[in-house]
C-alpha positions in Angstrom: -12.4 -31.5 29.6 -15.5 -33.6 29.0 -14.6 -36.7 27.1 -16.4 -37.1 23.8 -19.2 -39.7 23.6 -20.3 -41.7 20.5 -22.9 -39.1 19.5 -20.4 -36.2 19.6 -19.1 -36.3 16.0 -18.1 -32.8 15.0 -15.2 -30.6 15.8 -14.5 -27.0 14.7 -10.8 -26.3 14.2 -8.3 -23.6 13.5 -4.5 -23.5 13.3 -1.9 -20.8 13.5 1.3 -21.8 11.9 4.7 -20.4 10.9 7.0 -21.2 8.0 9.8 -20.0 5.8 7.5 -20.5 2.8 5.5 -17.4 1.8 1.8 -18.4 1.7 1.0 -15.6 -0.6 3.1 -17.2 -3.3 2.0 -20.9 -2.9 -1.1 -22.8 -2.0 -1.9 -24.5 1.3 -0.6 -27.9 0.3 2.8 -26.7 -0.8 3.0 -24.6 2.3 2.2 -27.5 4.6 4.6 -29.9 2.9 7.6 -27.7 3.5 9.7 -29.0 6.4 10.0 -25.5 7.9 6.2 -25.3 8.5 5.1 -26.0 12.0 1.9 -25.6 14.1 2.1 -22.9 16.7 -1.5 -22.9 18.0 -4.4 -25.4 17.9 -7.9 -24.2 18.8 -10.7 -26.8 18.7 -14.3 -27.1 19.9 -16.3 -30.2 20.3 -19.9 -30.0 19.0 -20.1 -26.3 19.4 -18.8 -26.2 23.0 -16.1 -24.2 24.6 -13.0 -23.7 22.5 -9.9 -25.3 24.0 -6.3 -24.7 22.9 -2.8 -26.0 22.7 0.1 -23.8 21.8 3.9 -24.3 21.3 4.7 -23.0 24.7 3.3 -26.3 26.2 4.1 -30.0 25.8 1.9 -32.0 23.5 1.6 -34.9 26.0 -1.5 -34.6 28.1 -3.1 -31.7 26.2 -6.9 -32.0 26.0 -7.0 -30.1 22.7 -4.5 -32.5 21.1 -6.3 -35.6 22.5 -9.6 -34.3 21.1 -8.1 -33.6 17.7 -6.5 -37.1 17.6 -9.8 -38.7 18.6 -11.7 -36.8 15.9 -9.2 -38.0 13.2 -9.2 -41.6 14.2 -12.9 -42.0 14.9 -14.0 -40.2 11.8 -15.6 -37.0 13.3 -16.6 -34.3 10.9 -13.8 -31.7 10.9 -15.2 -28.2 10.3 -13.2 -25.1 9.5 -13.4 -21.9 7.5 -11.4 -22.8 4.4 -11.0 -26.4 5.4 -8.6 -27.2 2.7 -5.8 -25.4 4.6 -6.7 -27.2 7.8 -6.7 -30.5 6.0 -3.3 -29.8 4.4 -1.8 -28.9 7.8 -3.3 -32.1 9.4 -2.0 -34.3 6.6 1.6 -32.9 6.3 2.4 -31.0 9.5 0.4 -32.7 12.3 1.6 -36.1 11.1 5.3 -35.2 11.6 4.9 -32.7 14.5 2.4 -34.7 16.6 2.8 -38.1 15.0 -0.9 -38.2 14.0 -2.4 -40.3 11.3 -3.7 -38.3 8.4 -7.4 -37.8 8.4 -9.7 -39.0 5.5 -10.3 -35.9 3.3 -14.0 -36.8 3.3 -14.2 -35.9 7.0 -13.7 -32.2 6.1 -16.5 -29.6 6.1 -16.0 -26.0 5.1 -18.1 -23.0 6.3 -16.4 -20.8 3.7 -17.8 -23.2 1.0 -21.2 -22.8 2.5 -20.9 -19.0 2.4 -19.7 -19.1 -1.2 -22.6 -21.3 -2.2 -25.0 -18.8 -0.6 -23.5 -15.8 -2.4 -21.6 -14.4 0.6 -18.1 -13.1 0.6 -15.6 -16.0 1.0 -13.6 -14.5 3.9 -14.5 -15.1 7.6 -14.3 -11.4 8.4 -16.5 -10.3 5.5 -19.0 -13.1 6.1 -19.4 -12.3 9.8 -19.8 -8.6 8.9 -22.3 -9.4 6.2 -24.4 -11.5 8.6 -24.1 -8.8 11.3 -23.0 -11.3 13.9 -22.4 -10.4 17.6 -19.0 -12.1 17.3 -16.7 -10.6 14.6 -13.2 -11.7 13.5 -10.4 -10.1 15.6 -8.6 -7.5 13.6 -5.4 -8.1 15.6 -4.9 -11.2 13.5 -3.0 -9.8 10.6 -0.4 -7.9 12.5 0.1 -10.9 14.9 0.6 -13.2 11.9 3.2 -10.9 10.6 5.0 -11.0 14.0 4.9 -14.7 14.6 4.2 -16.6 11.4 6.6 -14.8 9.0 10.4 -14.9 9.4 12.1 -11.7 10.5 14.8 -10.0 8.4 17.5 -12.2 9.9 15.6 -15.4 8.8 14.7 -16.4 12.4 11.3 -16.3 14.2 10.3 -14.4 17.3 10.8 -16.0 20.7 7.3 -16.1 22.1 8.7 -16.6 25.6 10.6 -13.3 25.6 9.4 -10.6 27.9 12.1 -8.0 27.3 11.6 -6.7 23.8 8.7 -4.2 23.5 7.0 -3.4 20.2 3.7 -2.0 18.9 1.2 -4.5 17.3 -2.3 -3.6 16.3 -1.9 -0.2 18.0 -1.0 -1.8 21.4 2.4 -2.1 23.2 3.4 -5.7 23.9 6.4 -7.9 24.5 6.7 -11.2 22.7 5.1 -13.2 25.5 2.0 -11.0 25.9 1.6 -10.6 22.1 1.7 -14.4 21.6 -1.1 -14.8 24.2 -3.0 -12.4 22.0 -2.3 -14.7 19.1 -3.8 -17.6 21.0 -6.8 -15.5 21.9 -7.2 -14.5 18.2 -7.2 -18.2 17.2 -9.9 -18.9 19.7 -11.9 -16.0 18.4 -11.6 -17.4 14.9 -13.1 -20.7 15.9 -15.9 -19.0 17.8 -16.7 -16.8 14.8 -16.6 -19.7 12.4 -19.0 -21.7 14.6 -21.4 -18.8 14.8 -21.2 -18.3 11.0 -21.9 -22.0 10.5 -24.9 -22.0 12.9 -26.3 -18.8 11.3 -25.8 -20.4 7.8 -27.6 -23.6 8.9 -30.3 -23.3 6.3 -27.6 -23.5 3.6 -25.6 -26.4 5.0 -24.2 -28.7 2.3 -26.2 -31.9 2.0 -27.1 -34.4 -0.7 -25.5 -33.9 -4.1 -24.1 -30.5 -3.1 -22.1 -32.1 -0.4 -21.0 -34.9 -2.8 -19.8 -32.1 -5.1 -17.8 -30.4 -2.4 -16.2 -33.7 -1.3 -15.4 -34.5 -5.0 -13.5 -31.2 -5.1 -11.7 -32.1 -1.9 -10.6 -35.4 -3.3 -9.5 -33.9 -6.6 -7.4 -31.3 -4.8 -5.9 -34.0 -2.7 -5.0 -36.1 -5.8 -3.4 -33.1 -7.4 -2.6 -32.2 -11.0 0.6 -33.9 -12.4 3.1 -31.6 -14.0 6.4 -32.2 -15.8 8.8 -30.5 -13.4 12.0 -30.8 -15.6 10.1 -29.3 -18.6 8.8 -26.5 -16.4 12.2 -25.7 -15.1 13.7 -25.6 -18.6 10.8 -23.3 -19.7 11.3 -21.0 -16.7 14.9 -20.7 -17.6 14.0 -19.5 -21.1 11.5 -17.1 -19.7 14.2 -15.5 -17.5 16.6 -15.4 -20.4 14.2 -13.7 -22.7 13.1 -11.2 -20.0 16.7 -10.2 -19.5 17.2 -9.7 -23.3 14.1 -7.6 -23.6 15.0 -5.6 -20.5 18.6 -4.9 -21.7 17.3 -3.8 -25.1 14.7 -1.5 -23.4 17.5 0.0 -21.3 19.7 0.6 -24.4 16.9 2.5 -26.1 15.5 4.5 -23.2 18.2 4.5 -20.5 15.5 3.4 -18.1 14.3 0.3 -16.4 10.9 -0.9 -17.8 9.6 -0.9 -14.2 10.1 2.8 -13.9 6.6 3.6 -15.1 6.4 7.3 -14.5 9.8 8.0 -16.1 9.0 5.7 -19.0 5.8 7.6 -19.6 7.6 10.9 -19.7 10.2 9.5 -22.1 7.6 8.1 -24.4 5.5 11.3 -24.4 8.5 13.3 -25.4 8.7 11.0 -28.5 5.1 11.3 -29.6 3.2 8.9 -27.4 -0.3 10.5 -26.8 -1.4 8.3 -23.9 -1.5 9.4 -20.3 -1.1 5.8 -19.0 0.9 2.7 -19.9 -1.7 0.1 -19.3 -2.6 -2.4 -22.0 -5.6 -0.4 -23.3 -3.6 2.8 -23.6 -0.7 1.0 -25.3 -3.1 -0.5 -27.9 -4.9 2.7 -28.5 -1.9 5.0 -28.9 0.9 2.6 -29.7 0.6 2.9 -33.5 0.3 6.6 -33.7 2.3 8.2 -36.6 3.5 10.9 -34.2 5.6 8.4 -32.4 9.3 7.9 -33.2 10.5 4.5 -34.3 12.5 4.1 -31.0 9.4 4.9 -29.0 7.3 2.4 -30.9 10.0 -0.3 -30.3 10.2 0.6 -26.6 6.4 0.4 -26.2 6.4 -3.1 -27.9 9.1 -4.2 -25.5 7.0 -3.1 -22.6 4.1 -5.0 -23.9 6.2 -8.2 -24.3 7.6 -7.8 -20.8 4.0 -7.5 -19.4 2.9 -10.7 -21.2 0.9 -12.3 -18.4 0.4 -15.7 -20.0 4.1 -16.8 -19.2 3.6 -16.1 -15.5 1.8 -19.4 -15.2 5.1 -21.2 -15.6 6.8 -19.8 -12.4 3.4 -20.1 -10.6 3.3 -23.8 -11.3 6.9 -24.2 -10.2 6.2 -22.4 -6.9 3.2 -24.7 -6.2 4.5 -28.1 -7.3 5.2 -30.5 -4.5 8.0 -33.0 -4.1 6.1 -35.8 -6.0 5.5 -33.5 -9.0 1.9 -32.8 -8.2 0.1 -29.5 -7.7 -2.5 -29.9 -5.1 -5.2 -27.6 -3.7 -5.6 -25.5 -6.8 -9.4 -25.8 -7.3 -11.9 -23.7 -5.4 -15.3 -25.3 -5.1 -18.1 -22.8 -5.9 -15.6 -20.1 -6.7 -18.0 -18.5 -9.2 -20.8 -17.0 -7.2 -23.6 -17.1 -9.6 -23.2 -20.5 -11.3 -21.3 -22.4 -8.6 -18.6 -23.4 -11.0 -15.1 -24.3 -10.0 -12.4 -21.7 -10.2 -8.7 -22.2 -9.7 -6.0 -20.5 -7.9 -2.2 -20.6 -8.3 -2.2 -21.5 -11.1 -5.3 -20.6 -13.1 -6.2 -23.7 -15.1 -9.3 -22.1 -16.6 -7.6 -19.7 -18.9 -4.5 -21.5 -20.1 -3.5 -20.1 -23.5 -4.3 -22.2 -26.5 -1.5 -22.8 -29.1 -1.5 -20.4 -32.0 -2.9 -22.0 -35.2 0.5 -22.1 -36.9 2.0 -23.8 -33.9 -0.6 -26.5 -33.2 0.8 -29.2 -35.4 4.3 -28.7 -34.0 3.4 -28.1 -30.3 4.7 -31.5 -29.1 8.0 -30.9 -30.9 8.2 -27.5 -29.3 7.5 -29.0 -25.9 10.2 -31.7 -26.3 12.7 -29.1 -27.6 12.1 -26.8 -24.6 12.3 -29.8 -22.2 15.5 -31.0 -23.9 17.2 -27.7 -23.2 17.1 -26.1 -26.7 18.7 -22.6 -26.5 16.5 -19.5 -26.7 17.8 -18.6 -30.2 16.7 -22.0 -31.5 13.2 -21.7 -30.0 12.8 -18.3 -31.5 14.2 -19.2 -34.9 12.1 -22.4 -35.3 8.8 -21.5 -33.5 8.6 -17.8 -33.2 8.3 -15.4 -30.3 9.6 -17.3 -27.2 7.0 -15.8 -24.8 4.1 -16.8 -27.0 5.5 -20.3 -27.6 6.1 -20.9 -23.8 2.7 -19.5 -22.9 1.1 -21.9 -25.4 2.9 -24.8 -23.7 1.2 -24.1 -20.4 -1.4 -26.9 -20.8 1.2 -29.3 -22.0 3.1 -29.3 -18.8 0.1 -31.2 -17.3 1.1 -34.8 -17.8 2.0 -38.0 -16.1 5.5 -39.6 -16.5 4.2 -43.1 -17.2 0.7 -43.0 -18.7 -1.8 -41.2 -20.9 -4.7 -39.0 -20.0 -8.4 -39.2 -20.8 -9.4 -35.7 -21.9 -13.2 -35.5 -22.2 -15.2 -32.5 -23.3 -19.0 -32.2 -23.4 -20.1 -31.5 -26.9 -21.9 -28.2 -27.4 -23.5 -28.7 -24.0 -24.5 -25.1 -23.2 -25.9 -24.7 -26.7 -28.1 -27.8 -26.0 -29.0 -26.9 -22.4 -30.5 -23.5 -23.4 -33.1 -24.9 -25.8 -33.9 -27.7 -23.4 -34.5 -25.2 -20.6 -36.7 -22.9 -22.7 -38.6 -25.7 -24.4 -37.3 -25.1 -27.9 -37.3 -28.5 -29.6 -36.6 -26.8 -33.0 -33.1 -25.9 -32.0 -32.4 -29.2 -30.1 -33.4 -31.2 -33.2 -30.6 -29.5 -35.2 -27.8 -31.0 -33.1 -26.5 -34.3 -34.4 -27.1 -33.0 -38.0 -24.9 -31.2 -40.4 -26.9 -28.0 -39.9 -26.8 -27.3 -36.2 -27.5 -23.9 -34.6 -23.9 -22.8 -35.1 -23.6 -23.8 -38.7 -27.0 -22.4 -39.6 -26.1 -19.1 -38.0 -22.8 -19.0 -39.9 -24.6 -19.5 -43.1 -27.3 -16.9 -42.4 -24.8 -14.2 -41.4 -22.5 -15.1 -44.3 -25.3 -14.9 -46.8 -26.3 -11.5 -45.4 -22.8 -10.1 -46.0 -21.8 -12.3 -48.9 -19.0 -13.9 -46.9 -18.0 -17.4 -46.1 -18.1 -18.0 -42.3 -17.2 -21.2 -40.5 -19.1 -23.0 -37.8 -16.7 -21.5 -35.2 -17.8 -18.0 -36.4 -21.4 -19.1 -35.9 -20.6 -20.4 -32.5 -19.0 -17.1 -31.5 -22.0 -15.1 -32.7 -24.5 -17.3 -30.9 -22.6 -17.2 -27.6 -22.4 -13.4 -27.9 -26.1 -13.0 -28.5 -28.1 -15.8 -27.0 -28.3 -14.3 -23.6 -29.4 -10.8 -24.7 -26.0 -9.6 -25.8 -26.2 -6.7 -28.2 -23.9 -5.1 -30.8 -21.2 -4.4 -28.3 -21.1 -8.1 -27.3 -20.7 -9.0 -31.0 -18.1 -6.3 -31.5 -16.0 -7.7 -28.6 -16.5 -11.4 -29.6 -15.3 -10.7 -33.2 -12.1 -9.2 -31.9 -13.3 -5.6 -32.3 -12.8 -5.9 -36.1 -16.4 -5.8 -37.3 -18.1 -2.4 -37.9 -20.8 -1.5 -35.3 -23.5 -1.4 -37.9 -22.6 -4.9 -39.1 -22.7 -6.1 -35.5 -26.1 -4.5 -35.0 -27.5 -6.3 -38.1 -26.2 -9.6 -36.8 -28.0 -9.1 -33.5 -31.2 -8.3 -35.2 -30.9 -11.3 -37.6 -30.2 -13.8 -34.8 -33.1 -12.5 -32.7 -35.4 -12.6 -35.8 -34.4 -16.2 -36.6 -34.5 -17.4 -33.0 -37.5 -15.6 -31.4 -37.5 -18.1 -28.6 -34.4 -16.3 -27.2 -36.0 -12.9 -26.4 -39.2 -14.7 -25.3 -37.1 -16.6 -22.7 -35.3 -13.5 -21.5 -38.6 -11.9 -20.8 -40.0 -15.0 -19.1 -37.1 -15.2 -16.7 -37.1 -11.4 -16.1 -40.8 -11.6 -15.3 -40.5 -14.6 -13.0 -37.8 -12.8 -11.1 -39.9 -9.7 -10.7 -43.0 -11.7 -9.7 -41.0 -13.5 -7.1 -39.8 -10.2 -5.6 -43.3 -8.9 -5.4 -44.7 -12.1 -3.8 -42.5 -13.3 -1.0 -42.6 -17.0 -0.2 -44.0 -18.1 -3.6 -42.2 -19.8 -6.5 -42.6 -18.5 -10.1 -41.7 -20.7 -13.0 -39.9 -19.5 -16.1 -40.7 -22.6 -18.2 -40.6 -26.3 -17.2 -37.3 -26.4 -15.4 -36.4 -23.1 -13.7 -38.3 -21.3 -10.9 -37.6 -18.2 -8.8 -38.5 -17.6 -5.2 -37.9 -14.8 -2.8 -37.8 -14.8 1.0 -36.9 -12.4 3.8 -36.4 -15.1 6.3 -33.2 -15.2 8.3 -30.3 -15.0 7.9 -30.8 -12.5 5.1 -33.3 -11.6 2.3 -32.5 -13.6 -0.9 -33.7 -14.7 -4.3 -33.3 -18.3 -5.1 -33.1 -19.7 -8.6 -34.2 -23.4 -8.4 -32.4 -25.4 -11.1 -33.5 -28.7 -12.7 -31.3 -30.6 -10.3 -33.0 -29.0 -7.3 -29.9 -27.0 -6.4 -30.5 -23.4 -5.7 -28.5 -20.4 -6.7 -28.7 -17.8 -4.0 -28.7 -14.0 -4.8 -28.6 -12.0 -1.5 -30.5 -8.8 -1.1 -32.2 -8.6 -4.5 -33.9 -5.4 -5.6 -35.7 -3.8 -8.5 -35.4 -0.1 -9.4 -37.7 1.5 -11.9 -36.1 2.7 -15.1 -37.3 4.1 -18.4 -35.5 3.1 -21.7 -35.7 5.9 -24.2 -35.0 5.5 -27.9 -33.1 8.4 -29.3 -33.1 8.8 -33.1 -30.2 10.4 -34.9 -31.7 12.7 -37.6 -28.6 12.7 -39.8 -27.4 9.2 -39.8 -30.9 7.6 -39.3 -29.4 5.6 -36.4 -31.0 5.0 -33.0 -29.7 4.3 -29.5 -31.3 3.5 -26.2 -30.7 5.6 -23.2 -31.4 4.5 -19.6 -33.2 7.0 -17.3 -34.0 6.5 -13.6 -37.7 6.3 -12.7 -40.8 5.6 -14.8 -41.2 8.8 -16.8 -44.0 9.9 -19.2 -43.3 11.0 -22.8 -44.0 14.6 -21.8 -41.5 14.4 -18.9 -38.8 12.8 -21.1 -39.1 15.4 -23.8 -39.1 18.2 -21.3 -36.1 16.9 -19.3 -34.0 16.0 -22.4 -35.1 18.9 -24.5 -35.6 16.8 -27.6 -36.1 18.9 -30.7 -34.1 21.7 -29.2 -31.2 22.4 -31.6 -29.2 24.2 -29.0 -29.4 21.7 -26.1 -29.8 18.4 -28.0 -28.9 19.0 -31.7 -29.3 16.4 -34.3 -31.5 13.9 -32.4 -35.2 13.5 -31.5 -37.3 11.4 -29.2 -38.3 8.1 -30.7 -40.2 6.1 -28.1 -39.9 4.6 -24.6 -40.8 1.8 -22.4 -40.8 1.2 -18.6 -38.9 -1.6 -17.0 -36.9 -2.4 -13.9 -33.2 -2.7 -13.2 -32.6 -5.9 -11.2 -29.6 -6.2 -8.9 -28.3 -8.2 -6.0 -25.4 -8.3 -3.6 -22.5 -10.1 -5.0 -19.0 -10.3 -6.5 -17.8 -7.4 -8.7 -14.7 -8.1 -10.7 -11.9 -6.0 -9.3 -14.1 -4.5 -6.6 -14.8 -7.3 -4.1 -18.5 -7.2 -3.3 -21.3 -4.8 -4.0 -24.4 -4.3 -6.0 -24.5 -6.4 -9.2 -26.8 -5.5 -12.0 -28.6 -8.3 -13.8 -31.4 -8.9 -16.3 -33.4 -11.6 -17.9 -30.7 -12.8 -20.3 -28.1 -12.8 -17.6 -30.1 -14.8 -15.1 -31.0 -17.3 -17.9 -27.3 -17.6 -18.8 -26.6 -18.3 -15.1 -29.2 -21.0 -15.0 -27.8 -22.5 -18.2 -24.2 -22.6 -17.1 -25.2 -23.9 -13.6 -27.2 -26.7 -15.1 -24.1 -27.6 -17.2 -22.1 -27.7 -13.9 -24.7 -30.0 -12.3 -24.5 -32.4 -15.3 -20.7 -32.4 -15.1 -20.6 -33.1 -11.4 -23.0 -36.0 -11.9 -20.9 -37.4 -14.6 -17.6 -37.0 -12.7 -19.0 -38.7 -9.6 -20.2 -41.6 -11.9 -16.6 -42.0 -13.2 -15.3 -42.1 -9.6 -17.8 -44.9 -8.7 -16.1 -47.3 -11.1 -12.5 -46.5 -10.2 -11.5 -43.5 -12.4 -9.6 -40.7 -10.6 -10.5 -37.3 -12.2 -7.9 -34.7 -11.3 -8.8 -31.6 -13.4 -12.2 -30.1 -14.2 -12.4 -27.0 -16.4 -15.8 -25.6 -17.6 -17.2 -28.6 -19.5 -14.1 -30.7 -19.5 -12.8 -33.5 -17.3 -9.3 -35.1 -17.2 -8.5 -38.5 -15.6 -5.6 -40.9 -15.9 -6.2 -43.5 -18.6 -7.9 -46.5 -17.0 -10.2 -49.3 -18.2 -11.8 -48.1 -21.5 -12.5 -44.8 -23.3 -16.0 -45.8 -24.1 -16.9 -46.6 -20.5 -15.3 -43.4 -19.3 -17.3 -41.4 -21.8 -20.5 -43.3 -21.0 -20.1 -42.7 -17.3 -19.3 -39.0 -17.8 -22.4 -38.6 -20.0 -24.8 -40.1 -17.5 -28.1 -38.1 -17.8 -29.8 -37.8 -14.4 -33.5 -38.3 -13.9 -34.0 -34.6 -13.5 -32.9 -33.9 -17.1 -34.3 -37.1 -18.6 -34.0 -37.2 -22.4 -31.3 -34.6 -22.7 -28.9 -35.4 -25.6 -25.6 -35.4 -23.6 -22.4 -36.6 -25.3 -18.7 -35.9 -25.0 -15.6 -36.1 -27.1 -13.0 -38.2 -25.3 -9.4 -38.3 -26.5 -6.4 -40.2 -25.1 -3.8 -37.6 -24.8 -0.2 -37.2 -23.6 -1.2 -34.0 -21.8 -4.0 -31.5 -21.1 -4.4 -30.0 -24.5 -8.1 -29.7 -25.3 -7.8 -31.2 -28.8 
């Protein structure tokens, strides 16, 4: 092997490991810390050269691959991998005990998966290589080989990769242990080769500047970890188990069935008046109060709903991921949200921790201490109410240090301020800092319309539902599906009438997007701060949204499809609706195709008017469906730009706090938590640093000194 020289400062790395820990249930840090986890294969390349390997069939001493890896760690080379957080955890916890290596600096890590996420690509190596149509693709033999060599067998042991006697089928091929393990080594090499080709192809999107700073901030936060109170979690988990057993036993007494027997439970319920054909949450809510149901069926259905209460599942998830020092590491995913680039979290989900119910908020710390102190289930239920709801509300409160307090800082109305700044609406900006800000004013306007008293929180809900082109359905959902549709429609019209800058901005962003699509290589501005540009240059066609910070949001394979929006008038109720029709159609064609005025084919309605527009879309993440075509529109792309700008402000502020010695460990939306240190005022001032690219923006934050993560 050629020895590295001083100018060779990058390696590409992949590990194959085995462990008694199930990686599907924990994150990479917890997996790596476990003493049963060991490295089976190392595949490494120096500066894009030939991939060399070491595997567990050979001694460590004298291995070129091991020497190269050690040199990279000690001399500060960049260490590249696809999903580098896993490689870092293995280096820090496994290589240090197995190879006696020093742990690398987390700032050495570089991640091609992060580059792909930031450019709107699928986050997996296989899907990214497929998307980019690369000549090298991930070896599909990997998954079956991982099942053979990385996961314990039924007897708890691992396969002997030296054995040549036992024959089995893996990936559709017949192998013995020895030949299959060599395939495993080859697979690891192929992964590194594929990762390097992805990285080279994605060169135009390599993380640099503030974007690289943001990625490394994420790496440091993940390495610090989130502190949790393990004894309290264990006590809470015991109560969760006890309550589940009680609910299950009651369900069995009523039905004679186990609540997991979905098909049989559905038959039992339908025999007792349940009209639904499914037992999912939506069906239970829709049919669960039907008068046709017997009392026992209603009770059984309520028990099923309680047993399916997802919020309490965060408690065992936290326990599974917590490490020996009481920290949960590796739970943040940089640029996990494709459009905005925001952080997401994994095992557990910090972003959607349940807030305490209103009647519990004043007593939440008492409830916490009672749970931690081992109070019995009957006491918790008698004093605080439904045990599942109480325990779910405590999820945030398990995040705490043993010996000191936490700075819990939250930007004040930041998105509501960013939007008017982006669209140049000083009128709205001027209301903040007064008693009559946008939220309060909206609450009063809507309250006066319906002769009701609405709070500022109501006004905030309505603005958030409508400011990015949300219609009556958005208001209906935001108000808990309790307001009548005609009321929701009036609210939408009122807010748009009083804030004409909103629809003007939606149109401006929609038009800039369309103009960019029609004029490759040119930038089109939608106001002072945001611009759109389209290119077909390699590695793929893409639309870029240029943010005030200079960061670009990448939307792969954008397109526009002509559509006609047709207003249909209800002759009886004097209502109107808008229907979407493919293509740009004339009034004559619309009336002919839809037979307006024909009482047989289209009774009770008539043609009202129409206008032509385009449906915008791009290739991206679809909830529950992996990746595909994502529809968008002016209000949506403006919302993306607003939230992304909020992220850039937060990143700038968090980096500023690090510069003077704070150690932020949890970032959620517009909120940042750090251990108490120095002074609250300085922490807030650092976090609210307004960068030059958004000069004059009125950024402030509410910072509280808290015992735990509670979002006061």
